[in-house]
N, C-alpha and C positions, 0 to 999 in steps of 0.2 A: 757529289764526287768531284775530286780535284783533278786537274790536268797534270799528268806525270810524263816526264821524259827522262830517259837515261842517256848520259853522255859518257865519254871515256874518263871524265873528271869526277863524275858523280851524278846524283839525281836532281832534277828540277821539278818542283811542285808549284802549280799556279792555282790560287784560290779563285773560284768563280766570281767572287765579289770584286776582285781586281780586274777581271775581264769585263765585268758589267760596268765598272767605273770608267774604264778606258773606252769601251764601246759607246757609253752614254756621252762622254765628252766629244768623241768623234762624230756622233750622230747630231749633236747640237751645231756642228760646223756645216752640216749639209743644208743646201738651199731648200727652203719651204718648210723646214721643221721649226715649229714654234717652241716645242718642249716635249718632255716625257709626261705621260699621264698615269695617274693612279686611279684605279677603278674600285670604288667601295662596293663590296659584295652585299653588304647589308641593305643599302638603299639604291644601288646602281648609279650613283653620281660619279662623274669624272672630274678629277682635280688636276690642275697644272702643277707639276712638281717644281720646287726650287732647285737651283744648281747643286746644292748640298745633298739632295736626296734623289738624284737621277737614277740610281740603281734600283729604286722601287718600281720604275717603269720598264725594267729590263729583266728578263729571266734567262739565265744561262744554264744549259744542261750539258754536262760533259759525260760522254759515253765512249769508252774505248779510245780515248784521246781524240775524239771528234766532237766538235761543238755544234749546238743548236741554240740560236739566239731568238728570243721573242721580244719585240719592241712594241710598247704601247705608246703611241705618239699623238700629238696634236699638230695638225698642219696649218699652214697659213691659208687664209681665204683667198680664192681666186687663182690658185696654182693648180696644175694638173696633179692629182693624187698619184696617178700612174708614173709620171715623170719623177716626182719626189721619191716614191717607193723604189723605183729602179736606181736612182742616184744613191739613195741610202744603202741599198743592198750591195751595189758594186763598191762603194767607198768602204763600208764596214768590212766586207769580205776581204778586200785587199789589206786594209790597215790592221785589222785584228789578227789575220793570219801572219802578217809580217811581225807584229808585236809579240805574239805568243808562240809561233812555230807550230800551232795546232791547226788542223784543217776544219773549216766550217762546212758542214753538210747541209744546213738549212737555216734560213733567216725568215722568220715570220713577222710580218708587220701588221699590227692592229691599229687602224686609225680610229681613235676614240673621240675625236672632236675636230672642229675647225674654228680658228680664231682669227679675227681681224687684227692685223699688225698696224700700230699707230705710226 
């Protein structure tokens, strides 16, 4: 389902793919996030996604003009996962709500792996 808003000038429709792309680029700016992860259901392997395919690590659900975001992330080794998750949630909630004008009701973060940064 797409995000829809009506204004006095007309209707605005936002595709979930656009929201996922924006949220993914904002998530990569957060401290402690190495990248988005893709989980293979077939063999259970986790793969670090390239910048071009960030949206595969994010699931956007739009229901009654409210957003639910699921992030599958890989975090940096040695950082507090709780601190990274809190930082990610607060930054994404603020920035995506400002960008779209839609309310975020839930952000789920799935830490799929830990990676040492060179």
